VOPA-838506 format. One line per 3 residues: number of its first residue (from 1); their letters; for each residue x, y, z of N, C-alpha, C, O. Coordinates in pm, whole numbers. Example, Ala and Ser with C-alpha at 12.3 -4.5 7.8 and 13.67 -1.06 7.14 Angstrom:
% VOPA-838506
1 = as = 1319 -569 780 1230 -450 780 1320 -330 780 1424 -332 846 ~ 1285 -225 708 1367 -106 714 1290 3 787 1341 114 804
This chain:
% VOPA-838506
1 = xxx = 3259 3039 1094 3239 3060 952 3372 3058 878 3378 3014 763 ~ 3479 3106 943 3609 3103 878 3654 2959 852 3709 2929 746 ~ 3630 2872 951 3669 2731 935 3589 2666 823 3644 2590 743
4 = xxx = 3457 2695 818 3373 2640 712 3420 2690 576 3430 2613 481 ~ 3447 2822 567 3492 2880 441 3623 2816 394 3639 2787 275 ~ 3715 2795 486 3843 2733 450 3822 2594 394 3884 2557 294
7 = xxx = 3734 2515 458 3705 2379 411 3639 2380 274 3672 2298 188 ~ 3546 2474 252 3476 2480 126 3570 2518 12 3564 2460 -96 ~ 3658 2615 36 3756 2654 -66 3850 2538 -95 3881 2511 -211
10 = xxx = 3894 2469 8 3981 2354 -9 3910 2245 -88 3970 2181 -175 ~ 3782 2225 -58 3704 2123 -127 3694 2154 -275 3716 2066 -359 ~ 3660 2279 -308 3644 2318 -449 3776 2313 -524 3780 2269 -638
13 = xxx = 3882 2359 -461 4012 2368 -528 4081 2233 -546 4153 2213 -643 ~ 4061 2142 -450 4139 2018 -449 4063 1894 -494 4124 1795 -534 ~ 3929 1898 -489 3852 1776 -511 3770 1788 -639 3687 1878 -651
16 = xxx = 3791 1697 -736 3705 1693 -854 3571 1628 -818 3566 1509 -788 ~ 3463 1707 -820 3333 1660 -776 3253 1603 -893 3269 1644 -1007 ~ 3166 1509 -862 3065 1460 -956 2935 1447 -880 2934 1442 -757
19 = xxx = 2824 1440 -953 2691 1445 -890 2597 1350 -962 2594 1347 -1085 ~ 2521 1273 -884 2424 1179 -940 2292 1193 -864 2291 1238 -750 ~ 2182 1153 -929 2053 1156 -862 1967 1040 -909 1969 1004 -1027
22 = xxx = 1892 979 -817 1792 880 -852 1662 917 -780 1664 984 -677 ~ 1551 872 -836 1420 892 -776 1376 760 -714 1384 655 -777 ~ 1331 765 -591 1294 643 -519 1149 650 -475 1100 754 -430
25 = xxx = 1080 537 -488 942 523 -441 946 482 -294 994 373 -260 ~ 897 568 -207 900 540 -63 758 531 -6 735 561 112 ~ 664 489 -88 525 477 -44 513 384 76 446 416 173
28 = xxx = 579 267 68 573 171 178 635 229 306 585 205 416 ~ 744 304 290 809 367 404 715 468 471 705 471 594 ~ 649 549 392 556 648 447 445 578 525 409 622 635
31 = xxx = 390 471 469 283 397 536 334 334 665 264 337 767 ~ 455 277 662 513 214 780 534 316 891 492 295 1005 ~ 598 427 858 626 529 959 497 585 1016 488 605 1137
34 = xxx = 398 610 933 272 665 981 199 567 1074 127 608 1165 ~ 218 437 1050 152 337 1134 221 323 1270 161 273 1365 ~ 346 366 1278 424 346 1401 440 472 1485 467 462 1605
37 = xxx = 423 589 1426 466 712 1492 395 740 1625 458 788 1719 ~ 264 712 1634 192 742 1758 238 652 1872 264 700 1983 ~ 249 523 1845 295 429 1947 439 457 1987 475 449 2104
40 = xxx = 522 491 1888 663 521 1916 674 644 2005 753 646 2099 ~ 595 747 1976 598 870 2057 556 839 2201 616 890 2296 ~ 454 756 2215 405 722 2349 506 637 2425 525 654 2545
43 = xxx = 571 545 2353 662 451 2418 800 512 2443 859 489 2549 ~ 851 589 2346 989 639 2355 998 785 2396 1104 832 2437 ~ 887 858 2386 889 998 2426 950 1092 2324 984 1205 2358
46 = xxx = 963 1048 2200 1016 1133 2094 948 1098 1962 897 987 1944 ~ 950 1193 1871 884 1174 1742 968 1083 1652 1091 1089 1654 ~ 900 1000 1575 965 912 1479 957 979 1342 852 980 1279
49 = xxx = 1069 1034 1297 1074 1099 1167 1111 997 1059 1134 880 1089 ~ 1117 1043 936 1160 956 826 1312 936 828 1362 839 772 ~ 1383 1028 892 1529 1029 881 1596 898 921 1682 851 847
52 = xxx = 1561 836 1035 1630 711 1071 1607 598 972 1692 510 959 ~ 1495 599 902 1470 497 800 1566 518 682 1622 422 628 ~ 1583 644 642 1678 673 535 1820 640 580 1899 584 504
55 = xxx = 1852 675 705 1986 647 756 2015 497 753 2124 457 712 ~ 1920 416 795 1940 271 795 1960 219 653 2045 134 630 ~ 1882 269 557 1897 226 419 2034 262 364 2094 184 290
58 = xxx = 2085 378 401 2218 421 357 2326 334 421 2420 291 354 ~ 2312 309 550 2412 227 621 2420 87 561 2529 35 540 ~ 2305 27 533 2303 -107 474 2368 -106 336 2438 -201 299
61 = xxx = 2344 0 259 2405 11 127 2556 31 137 2631 -20 53 ~ 2600 103 238 2744 123 258 2815 -9 286 2928 -30 242 ~ 2750 -96 359 2812 -226 390 2834 -308 263 2927 -388 256
64 = xxx = 2747 -289 163 2760 -360 36 2854 -287 -61 2902 -346 -158 ~ 2880 -160 -33 2965 -78 -121 3072 -9 -37 3065 113 -17 ~ 3169 -84 13 3264 -28 110 3349 87 56 3404 164 134
67 = xxx = 3361 99 -77 3444 208 -129 3378 344 -109 3445 447 -115 ~ 3246 344 -85 3179 471 -55 3220 520 84 3225 640 109 ~ 3250 426 173 3285 459 312 3437 475 325 3503 403 400
70 = xxx = 3490 571 250 3634 591 243 3667 740 255 3579 825 255 ~ 3795 768 263 3841 907 261 3976 914 190 4042 812 170 ~ 4014 1035 154 4138 1061 81 4241 1118 178 4214 1214 249
73 = xxx = 4359 1057 180 4463 1103 271 4596 1107 199 4664 1005 185 ~ 4633 1226 152 4764 1250 90 4793 1149 -21 4901 1089 -26 ~ 4696 1132 -109 4716 1045 -225 4675 901 -205 4683 822 -299
76 = xxx = 4632 866 -86 4591 729 -58 4443 724 -21 4391 817 41 ~ 4376 614 -58 4237 593 -21 4233 512 109 4290 403 117 ~ 4167 566 209 4156 501 339 4019 436 351 3917 505 344
79 = xxx = 4016 305 369 3890 234 390 3859 232 540 3944 198 622 ~ 3736 268 575 3696 274 716 3614 150 752 3518 115 683 ~ 3653 86 860 3581 -32 906 3444 6 961 3344 -60 932
82 = xxx = 3440 113 1040 3314 157 1100 3241 252 1006 3303 323 927 ~ 3111 252 1016 3028 350 946 2994 460 1046 2909 440 1134 ~ 3059 574 1034 3034 689 1121 2957 793 1040 3014 863 957
85 = xxx = 2828 801 1065 2737 878 982 2724 1021 1029 2674 1046 1139 ~ 2768 1116 947 2753 1258 978 2613 1303 941 2563 1269 834 ~ 2549 1381 1029 2415 1432 1002 2415 1584 1019 2488 1637 1103
88 = xxx = 2335 1652 941 2328 1798 948 2219 1841 1046 2105 1795 1037 ~ 2255 1928 1139 2159 1985 1234 2177 2137 1230 2287 2187 1249 ~ 2069 2210 1206 2077 2354 1194 2015 2423 1315 1919 2373 1375
91 = xxx = 2071 2537 1349 2009 2629 1444 1971 2754 1365 1982 2755 1242 ~ 1927 2858 1433 1888 2980 1362 2004 3041 1284 1983 3106 1182 ~ 2125 3021 1333 2240 3089 1271 2348 2996 1220 2431 3038 1140
94 = xxx = 2351 2871 1265 2465 2787 1233 2423 2648 1187 2312 2602 1214 ~ 2515 2583 1118 2499 2443 1077 2603 2360 1150 2723 2391 1148 ~ 2558 2254 1216 2648 2162 1284 2636 2025 1218 2530 1989 1165
97 = xxx = 2744 1949 1223 2744 1816 1163 2794 1714 1264 2907 1667 1255 ~ 2709 1679 1362 2749 1574 1457 2754 1438 1390 2696 1417 1283 ~ 2823 1346 1454 2849 1215 1395 2789 1104 1481 2810 1100 1603
100 = xxx = 2715 1015 1417 2669 893 1485 2780 789 1468 2798 733 1361 ~ 2852 765 1575 2965 672 1571 2915 528 1560 2820 490 1628 ~ 2979 450 1474 2944 309 1455 2793 295 1432 2725 217 1498
103 = xxx = 2745 374 1339 2601 378 1311 2547 244 1263 2427 219 1273 ~ 2635 159 1211 2592 27 1163 2551 -66 1276 2497 -174 1251 ~ 2575 -26 1400 2534 -109 1515 2395 -73 1566 2345 -137 1659
106 = xxx = 2331 28 1508 2202 76 1558 2085 20 1478 2095 0 1357 ~ 1975 -6 1548 1848 -35 1482 1787 98 1436 1843 204 1463 ~ 1674 91 1367 1606 214 1327 1567 295 1450 1585 416 1453
109 = xxx = 1513 228 1551 1476 298 1675 1599 357 1743 1595 468 1795 ~ 1708 283 1743 1832 333 1802 1884 455 1729 1932 549 1791 ~ 1876 454 1596 1917 570 1518 1829 690 1550 1878 802 1563
112 = xxx = 1698 667 1564 1606 776 1597 1645 841 1730 1644 963 1742 ~ 1679 759 1827 1717 811 1960 1849 887 1954 1864 991 2017 ~ 1945 834 1879 2076 899 1871 2066 1030 1792 2130 1129 1829
115 = xxx = 1988 1030 1685 1967 1154 1609 1902 1259 1699 1943 1375 1697 ~ 1803 1218 1776 1736 1311 1867 1832 1363 1973 1831 1482 2005 ~ 1915 1275 2028 2011 1317 2132 2107 1421 2077 2130 1524 2141
118 = xxx = 2163 1396 1960 2260 1489 1901 2193 1621 1866 2252 1727 1887 ~ 2072 1615 1811 2002 1738 1776 1971 1822 1899 1983 1944 1896 ~ 1932 1756 2008 1904 1827 2132 2030 1894 2187 2024 2007 2236
121 = xxx = 2143 1826 2180 2267 1883 2229 2309 2004 2146 2361 2102 2199 ~ 2287 1995 2013 2317 2109 1927 2233 2229 1969 2286 2339 1987 ~ 2104 2209 1985 2013 2321 2012 2026 2375 2154 1990 2490 2181
124 = xxx = 2078 2291 2244 2101 2337 2381 2241 2394 2399 2274 2446 2506 ~ 2323 2385 2296 2459 2437 2302 2554 2353 2384 2656 2403 2432 ~ 2523 2224 2400 2606 2136 2483 2682 2032 2401 2746 1943 2458
127 = xxx = 2676 2041 2269 2744 1942 2186 2895 1957 2197 2949 2065 2173 ~ 2964 1849 2234 3109 1851 2247 3174 1843 2109 3119 1783 2017 ~ 3291 1903 2095 3360 1903 1965 3391 1762 1918 3393 1737 1797
130 = xxx = 3415 1669 2011 3445 1532 1973 3327 1465 1905 3344 1367 1831 ~ 3206 1517 1930 3086 1460 1869 3077 1494 1720 2992 1439 1649 ~ 3163 1584 1672 3162 1622 1531 3285 1570 1457 3316 1617 1348
133 = xxx = 3353 1475 1516 3475 1421 1456 3456 1276 1415 3378 1202 1475 ~ 3530 1235 1312 3534 1095 1274 3432 1051 1172 3419 931 1148 ~ 3357 1145 1112 3259 1106 1011 3325 1040 891 3433 1081 848
136 = xxx = 3261 938 836 3318 866 722 3236 882 595 3274 829 491 ~ 3124 955 599 3052 982 476 3001 1126 476 2893 1155 527 ~ 3082 1215 418 3048 1354 390 3120 1391 261 3197 1311 207
139 = xxx = 3095 1513 212 3166 1556 91 3285 1643 122 3387 1633 55 ~ 3273 1730 224 3385 1818 257 3509 1735 284 3503 1628 344 ~ 3622 1787 238 3752 1719 249 3767 1656 389 3747 1725 489
142 = xxx = 3803 1526 399 3853 1442 290 3761 1323 255 3806 1233 185 ~ 3637 1319 301 3555 1199 278 3506 1190 133 3514 1285 56 ~ 3456 1071 99 3428 1041 -41 3294 1091 -90 3280 1120 -209
145 = xxx = 3193 1102 -2 3059 1129 -54 2966 1189 50 2988 1176 171 ~ 2863 1257 0 2754 1302 85 2623 1278 11 2613 1305 -109 ~ 2526 1228 81 2396 1199 22 2293 1298 76 2276 1311 197
148 = xxx = 2226 1367 -15 2119 1458 24 1985 1392 -8 1962 1347 -120 ~ 1897 1389 92 1762 1335 75 1667 1454 66 1654 1530 161 ~ 1602 1469 -48 1509 1580 -65 1374 1547 0 1356 1439 55
151 = xxx = 1281 1641 -6 1150 1622 56 1070 1513 -16 1081 1496 -138 ~ 990 1441 60 900 1340 3 777 1412 -54 715 1493 14 ~ 743 1380 -179 627 1440 -243 545 1335 -314 598 1236 -364
154 = xxx = 414 1356 -317 327 1266 -393 335 1302 -541 321 1419 -579 ~ 357 1199 -625 367 1223 -768 291 1114 -843 268 1005 -791 ~ 253 1146 -964 189 1049 -1052 299 977 -1127 375 1039 -1201
157 = xxx = 308 843 -1109 416 766 -1170 357 651 -1253 250 600 -1221 ~ 427 610 -1358 377 499 -1441 388 365 -1369 475 346 -1284 ~ 299 272 -1403 301 138 -1348 343 39 -1456 349 73 -1574
160 = xxx = 372 -84 -1414 420 -186 -1507 317 -223 -1612 353 -268 -1721 ~ 188 -206 -1580 83 -244 -1675 43 -131 -1769 -56 -141 -1841 ~ 121 -24 -1769 95 86 -1860 6 195 -1805 -23 292 -1875
163 = xxx = -38 181 -1682 -122 283 -1620 -40 379 -1535 81 393 -1553 ~ -109 445 -1442 -42 540 -1352 -95 522 -1211 -206 474 -1190 ~ -14 561 -1114 -55 558 -974 4 677 -902 102 736 -948
166 = xxx = -56 714 -790 -1 818 -705 92 751 -603 51 658 -533 ~ 215 797 -596 313 736 -507 389 844 -431 398 959 -476 ~ 443 807 -315 532 895 -239 672 879 -295 730 771 -287
169 = xxx = 727 986 -352 856 978 -420 955 1076 -355 917 1178 -298 ~ 1083 1040 -366 1188 1126 -311 1309 1120 -402 1340 1016 -460 ~ 1378 1231 -415 1503 1236 -490 1621 1214 -395 1629 1276 -289
172 = xxx = 1711 1125 -435 1834 1100 -361 1949 1156 -443 1975 1110 -554 ~ 2018 1256 -389 2123 1327 -463 2258 1298 -399 2279 1327 -281 ~ 2349 1240 -475 2479 1199 -422 2590 1280 -487 2604 1282 -609
175 = xxx = 2670 1348 -404 2791 1415 -451 2911 1331 -410 2917 1280 -299 ~ 3005 1317 -502 3119 1228 -474 3252 1297 -503 3259 1391 -582 ~ 3354 1247 -439 3493 1283 -468 3539 1194 -583 3557 1073 -565
178 = xxx = 3557 1254 -701 3587 1174 -820 3728 1115 -818 3760 1031 -902 ~ 3812 1157 -724 3943 1093 -710 3929 951 -656 4011 864 -685 ~ 3823 930 -577 3804 801 -510 3702 716 -583 3720 595 -597
181 = xxx = 3594 778 -629 3480 704 -682 3454 741 -827 3480 854 -869 ~ 3403 645 -902 3356 675 -1036 3204 660 -1040 3142 619 -943 ~ 3146 695 -1155 3002 695 -1167 2939 559 -1148 2830 548 -1092
184 = xxx = 3006 454 -1193 2951 319 -1180 2939 279 -1033 2836 225 -992 ~ 3042 304 -956 3040 270 -814 2934 351 -740 2859 297 -658 ~ 2929 480 -768 2831 566 -702 2689 527 -742 2598 527 -659
187 = xxx = 2671 494 -871 2539 454 -917 2490 327 -852 2372 315 -818 ~ 2580 230 -833 2542 105 -766 2501 132 -622 2404 75 -572 ~ 2575 219 -554 2540 253 -417 2402 316 -411 2321 279 -325
190 = xxx = 2374 410 -500 2243 474 -501 2132 375 -530 2025 382 -469 ~ 2156 282 -622 2055 179 -651 2029 93 -529 1914 55 -503 ~ 2134 61 -454 2117 -20 -333 2038 56 -227 1955 -2 -158
193 = xxx = 2064 187 -213 1985 268 -119 1839 267 -162 1750 249 -79 ~ 1816 288 -291 1679 288 -344 1609 154 -318 1494 151 -276 ~ 1680 43 -342 1623 -89 -318 1592 -110 -170 1488 -166 -135
196 = xxx = 1682 -64 -83 1659 -78 61 1535 -1 105 1459 -49 190 ~ 1515 116 49 1396 195 83 1269 125 37 1167 129 105 ~ 1277 61 -79 1159 -8 -133 1123 -132 -53 1009 -178 -58
199 = xxx = 1219 -187 22 1196 -311 97 1120 -289 228 1071 -385 287 ~ 1110 -165 273 1032 -141 395 888 -184 374 829 -159 269 ~ 831 -249 476 691 -289 468 635 -301 609 703 -270 707
202 = xxx = 512 -344 620 444 -349 750 511 -444 848 490 -432 969 ~ 593 -538 799 660 -632 887 799 -587 932 865 -657 1008 ~ 843 -471 885 976 -423 922 984 -396 1072 897 -328 1128
205 = xxx = 1086 -449 1135 1107 -431 1280 1199 -312 1303 1316 -314 1262 ~ 1149 -208 1367 1232 -91 1390 1327 -110 1508 1417 -29 1529 ~ 1306 -216 1585 1395 -243 1698 1495 -354 1665 1578 -389 1749
């Protein structure tokens, strides 16, 4: 807790933060995941959550917006070649942030397996410290951004023809280091994540 507190104080004192949010329609994603989850559980032996789909959409957006995948180092912006995705895993008392190294090399199924592996190691107390190093997208000093995905909820939304429909919607909340990123860059990244989520359909290959 002392280490976390030190990082949080450093983050607040040294980093000018900004915050953006977009709402994304993930109806197709919900239908896709629901159609695959039983077969995936039988074939792979683990549950297929929504998380790897969101992770893949973020990774693809990062490749189009490389300035999001950066960090601040003593006045200089460091661009990272690899996408090392930090994920939050909680236990009853603690929060851990293991890292999926070179996450851009994984399929959706591969991300699901790696997320499950890291979560299991956290809960079994076997996660090595090296597994929490090298993340390239978080908010705590010194990375540029962290994306929070809120819960998926059914909402009544307007349609193009002036009517309404029930859709599965989610809020994507992005916090950024304003020394590195401005609102335009962050907004484009969020739009790309939203577009990637909308592109999921019945033909999407998770492998």
